[in-house]
C-alpha positions in Angstrom: -80.2 -94.2 65.3 -77.3 -95.2 63.1 -74.8 -97.0 65.4 -72.0 -95.6 63.2 -72.6 -92.4 65.1 -71.6 -94.2 68.3 -68.4 -95.4 66.6 -67.7 -91.8 65.5 -68.1 -90.5 69.0 -66.0 -93.3 70.6 -63.3 -92.6 68.0 -63.4 -88.9 68.8 -63.2 -89.6 72.6 -59.9 -91.5 72.1 -58.5 -89.0 69.6 -56.6 -85.7 70.0 -58.8 -83.7 67.7 -61.8 -83.6 65.3 -59.3 -83.6 62.4 -57.5 -86.8 63.4 -60.7 -88.6 64.3 -62.2 -87.6 60.9 -59.1 -89.0 59.2 -59.4 -92.3 61.1 -63.1 -92.5 60.1 -62.2 -91.7 56.5 -64.5 -88.7 56.2 -63.9 -85.0 55.9 -63.7 -82.9 59.1 -66.9 -80.9 58.3 -68.8 -84.1 57.6 -67.5 -85.7 60.8 -68.5 -82.6 62.9 -72.0 -82.8 61.5 -72.2 -86.5 62.5 -71.2 -85.7 66.1 -73.7 -82.8 66.1 -76.4 -85.2 64.9 -75.6 -87.6 67.8 -75.8 -84.7 70.3 -79.2 -83.8 68.9 -80.4 -87.4 69.3 -79.0 -87.6 72.9 -80.4 -84.2 73.7 -77.3 -82.6 75.2 -73.8 -81.4 74.3 -71.2 -84.2 74.4 -68.2 -82.1 73.4 -67.0 -78.8 75.0 -66.5 -76.6 71.9 -65.4 -73.7 74.0 -62.2 -75.5 75.1 -59.0 -74.9 73.2 -58.3 -78.6 73.2 -60.7 -81.5 72.6 -62.7 -82.1 75.8 -65.8 -84.0 76.5 -68.5 -82.6 78.7 -69.5 -84.4 81.8 -72.4 -85.8 79.9 -70.0 -86.9 77.1 -67.7 -88.7 79.5 -70.6 -90.6 80.9 -72.1 -91.3 77.5 -68.9 -92.7 75.9 -68.7 -95.4 78.6 -72.2 -96.6 77.7 -71.5 -96.2 74.0 -68.4 -98.4 74.1 -70.4 -101.1 76.1 -73.2 -101.0 73.5 -70.8 -101.3 70.6 -68.9 -104.2 72.3 -72.2 -106.1 72.9 -73.3 -105.4 69.3 -70.0 -106.7 67.9 -70.1 -109.8 70.1 -73.7 -110.5 69.2 -73.0 -110.3 65.5 -69.9 -112.4 65.7 -71.8 -115.1 67.7 -74.6 -115.1 65.1 -72.1 -115.3 62.2 -70.3 -118.2 63.9 -73.6 -120.1 64.0 -74.3 -119.3 60.3 -71.1 -121.0 59.0 -72.0 -124.3 57.4 -68.5 -125.4 56.3 -65.6 -126.5 58.5 -63.0 -124.6 56.6 -64.8 -121.3 55.8 -63.5 -117.8 56.2 -64.5 -114.3 55.1 -62.0 -111.7 54.0 -62.2 -108.0 53.1 -59.3 -106.7 50.9 -58.5 -103.8 48.8 -58.9 -104.6 45.1 -55.2 -104.5 44.1 -54.3 -106.8 47.0 -56.9 -109.3 45.9 -55.1 -109.6 42.6 -51.6 -109.9 44.1 -50.7 -110.7 47.7 -54.0 -112.3 48.5 -53.3 -115.1 46.1 -49.9 -115.9 47.7 -51.5 -115.8 51.2 -54.3 -118.2 50.2 -51.7 -120.5 48.5 -49.7 -120.8 51.7 -52.8 -121.4 53.8 -54.3 -124.1 51.5 -50.9 -125.8 51.2 -51.0 -126.4 55.0 -54.8 -126.9 55.8 -56.2 -128.0 52.4 -59.1 -126.3 50.5 -60.7 -123.3 52.2 -64.1 -121.8 51.3 -63.5 -118.1 51.1 -66.1 -115.3 51.1 -64.1 -112.5 49.6 -65.2 -108.8 49.5 -63.0 -106.3 47.7 -63.7 -102.6 48.0 -62.4 -99.2 49.1 -60.2 -99.2 52.2 -62.8 -97.4 54.3 -65.4 -99.9 53.4 -63.1 -102.9 54.0 -62.2 -101.5 57.4 -65.9 -101.0 58.2 -66.7 -104.6 57.3 -64.0 -105.9 59.6 -64.8 -103.6 62.5 -68.4 -104.5 62.5 -67.8 -108.2 62.3 -69.0 -108.8 58.8 -65.7 -110.5 57.9 -63.1 -112.5 59.8 -60.0 -111.0 58.2 -58.9 -107.6 56.7 -56.0 -107.3 54.2 -54.9 -103.7 53.6 -52.0 -101.5 52.9 -50.4 -99.6 55.7 -47.8 -96.8 55.7 -45.4 -96.1 58.5 -45.9 -92.3 58.5 -49.6 -92.4 58.1 -50.3 -95.0 60.8 -53.1 -97.6 60.9 -56.8 -96.9 60.6 -57.5 -99.9 62.9 -57.3 -100.0 66.7 -54.2 -102.1 67.5 -55.5 -102.6 71.0 -58.7 -104.3 69.9 -57.3 -106.4 66.9 -54.2 -108.3 66.2 -52.2 -107.9 63.0 -49.1 -109.1 61.1 -47.3 -108.1 58.0 -47.6 -110.7 55.2 -46.0 -108.7 52.3 -44.3 -105.6 51.1 -45.5 -103.3 48.2 -44.2 -100.3 46.5 -46.1 -97.5 44.7 -44.2 -96.6 41.5 -44.9 -93.9 39.0 -45.8 -95.4 35.6 -46.7 -94.1 32.2 -47.8 -95.6 28.9 -44.6 -96.8 27.0 -43.7 -95.8 23.4 -40.7 -97.6 22.0 -40.0 -98.9 25.5 -39.8 -95.3 26.9 -42.2 -93.6 29.2 -44.5 -91.2 27.5 -44.3 -89.0 30.6 -41.4 -88.7 33.0 -40.9 -87.0 36.3 -40.3 -84.3 37.3 -41.9 -82.8 34.2 -41.5 -79.2 33.0 -43.0 -76.0 34.3 -44.3 -75.0 30.8 -45.6 -78.5 30.1 -46.9 -80.2 33.3 -47.5 -84.0 33.3 -51.2 -85.0 33.3 -51.8 -86.9 36.6 -54.2 -89.7 37.0 -54.7 -89.5 40.7 -56.3 -91.2 43.7 -58.7 -89.3 45.9 -57.0 -87.1 48.5 -58.8 -88.9 51.3 -57.5 -92.4 50.3 -54.4 -93.9 51.8 -52.5 -93.9 48.5 -53.7 -90.4 47.8 -52.4 -89.2 51.2 -49.0 -90.8 50.8 -48.5 -89.3 47.3 -49.6 -85.9 48.5 -47.1 -86.2 51.4 -44.3 -87.1 49.0 -45.1 -84.3 46.5 -44.9 -81.8 49.4 -41.2 -82.8 49.6 -40.3 -83.4 46.0 -40.6 -80.7 43.4 -42.3 -81.7 40.1 -44.8 -80.4 37.6 -48.1 -82.2 37.5 -51.5 -81.3 36.2 -54.2 -83.2 38.2 -56.6 -84.3 35.4 -58.5 -87.4 36.6 -59.3 -88.9 40.0 -60.6 -92.3 41.1 -60.1 -94.3 44.4 -59.4 -97.6 42.6 -55.9 -98.7 41.3 -57.4 -100.9 38.5 -59.3 -97.8 37.1 -56.1 -95.7 37.2 -54.2 -98.5 35.5 -56.7 -98.6 32.7 -56.4 -94.8 32.2 -52.6 -95.0 32.1 -52.8 -97.7 29.5 -55.1 -95.5 27.6 -52.4 -92.8 27.6 -54.3 -90.3 29.8 -51.4 -89.6 32.0 -49.0 -90.7 34.8 -50.1 -92.6 37.9 -48.6 -94.2 41.0 -49.6 -97.8 41.0 -48.6 -100.9 43.1 -45.5 -102.5 41.5 -46.9 -106.0 41.7 -50.0 -104.8 40.0 -48.2 -103.5 36.9 -45.0 -105.6 36.7 -46.3 -107.8 33.9 -47.1 -104.7 31.8 -43.6 -103.3 32.6 -42.0 -106.5 31.4 -44.0 -106.6 28.2 -43.1 -102.9 27.5 -46.7 -101.7 27.6 -45.9 -99.5 30.6 -42.7 -97.9 31.7 -41.4 -96.5 35.0 -41.9 -92.7 34.9 -39.2 -91.8 37.5 -36.3 -93.1 39.5 -36.4 -94.7 42.9 -36.8 -91.4 44.8 -40.4 -91.3 43.5 -41.2 -94.7 44.9 -43.4 -95.1 48.1 -43.1 -98.2 50.3 -46.1 -99.9 51.9 -46.7 -103.0 54.0 -49.5 -105.4 53.3 -50.9 -106.1 56.7 -53.4 -108.8 57.8 -55.8 -107.8 60.7 -57.6 -110.5 62.6 -59.2 -111.3 65.9 -57.9 -113.6 68.6 -57.8 -117.1 67.1 -60.6 -119.3 68.6 -60.5 -122.5 66.5 -58.0 -124.8 64.8 -58.4 -123.1 61.4 -57.9 -119.6 62.7 -54.9 -120.7 64.8 -53.4 -122.3 61.6 -54.0 -119.1 59.6 -52.5 -117.0 62.3 -49.3 -119.2 62.5 -49.0 -119.3 58.7 -49.5 -115.6 58.3 -46.9 -114.8 61.1 -44.4 -116.9 59.1 -44.9 -115.2 55.8 -42.0 -113.1 54.5 -43.1 -112.4 51.0 -41.4 -109.3 49.5 -42.4 -107.5 46.4 -39.1 -106.4 44.8 -38.4 -104.1 41.8 -35.8 -105.5 39.4 
């Protein structure tokens, strides 16, 4: 059995609904429901009372979730112990980070660490947020660097892991520039909507943009979709449309006049760059913890 099904069920047990649990697990609600059903088929009994108007576990489900949590805890501890024995270098860490963070805040974070502790051997994985979170949760990496948004919450259990903010980021609408002016500019026109180069709706950036567009009237025609900021940036530079991109990721192109801001400040979306980590257990992790807690890097728009 795929142990991710156990993680799905534990997440559901601590959630208020299938919808919120699916959101935390970064899957659609129908797909999440199928995964819970697959677990029930494997166990051989119903774990969730689907006749209840509110999310409610069956008696079998309440008993099973206790065992599932214990199994997951033991798996994670076993993996972390094995990984600790595998390390061959004194100053070695593993990090999972979203791609645009790797090219911006990650560099500053590592600079501060190496300034204090000397050279560090880093195993770096950059991927989609959901994959980065999964690597951190299952103990594949020591640290997770990701964007967080106040209104959308964290996809990581704050009771199980520690975290600190090491930077600020802002999503800004940008367009290809012609004669130092944006080719496309918000809010657009009803008879000539702006082509939108968009994140997937399930991604953190996609959710935050959708939330803002529910409040701000504009005229957009969703034309292209991809979960990665670097792909969207390439498409914007190719003149395919407007996209919201991290400011620190495009500031050089803005300065050179290759890109231009496609709207005023009301279209900007603030994020935190947050570092997630486990309880420090050696001198290096204690040093990283203290350095990270002291970071006050801000990404400003000038």
